Every structure is written in structure tokens, then in C-alpha cells.
N, C-alpha and C positions, 0 to 999 in steps of 0.2 A: 693749272697756278696762274697768280705772275706770273715771272721772272724773279724776281725779289721777296716771292714770297707775304710779299705781306695782301690782305682782302680785311673786308668789313659783311658781314652777314648782320640782313637786317630784318628781322620781324615784326610784320602790323602787322594784326589783323582785319580780312577786307570787308571789312564790316567802318573800318576807319575810310576807304572809298579808296580808288586807286589817285585824284587828287587826291585829299589830302598827302599823303603815302606823295603822288611826282615833287609834289613843292617844296616838300620836306628835305629830304633826300634831295634836287635836287637848291638848295639854300645850302645845305651842308659842300657839299660837291663842290657847287663853284667853289668859298668860298679854301678848299686846300688843293683846288684848281689839279681833279682828280677825271678821270669819267662812273659811270655804273650803269644799271642796265637791268632789269628783271631777267628770274628765273622764275621757274613755273609757271608762270603766264602765258607766253604767247608759241607754237612751235616751230621748229626748223621753218618755215614756213610764214613768221610772221602775226597768224591768225592765229590769236586768244582762242587762248586750250576751253574757255567753261569753268573748272574746275568753284569756279564760287559764286557762280549762277541756282539759284536754287529754283524749285520746282512749284 
């Protein structure tokens, strides 16, 4: 948790596509001057987890 105790969580359907998510979040965070990162998308080595890929 951030030291100031403030954060936001956004949930978007994977069907929207990661490019759409990144565009929206990048736009908002640029206006706010704050960083962001994915949760539950990449492993500790930076590799995609792949849970959104269907067989």
C-alpha cells in the first residue's frame, strides 16, 4: 500500500483489450501526475500470465 494510504483499483473486462485499458489509464494518470501498474497480468519476471487467453 502507498505510504499515504491512497490508491485506486480499476477493473475492466479483458475483452476490452489491453491497448484500450492502457490508453484510458495512461490518459487519466498523465492528468493526475501519478504512476500506475497492472496487477495480476505479469509474473515476477515480467512475463504475461496468460489467464486471458482462451483455448
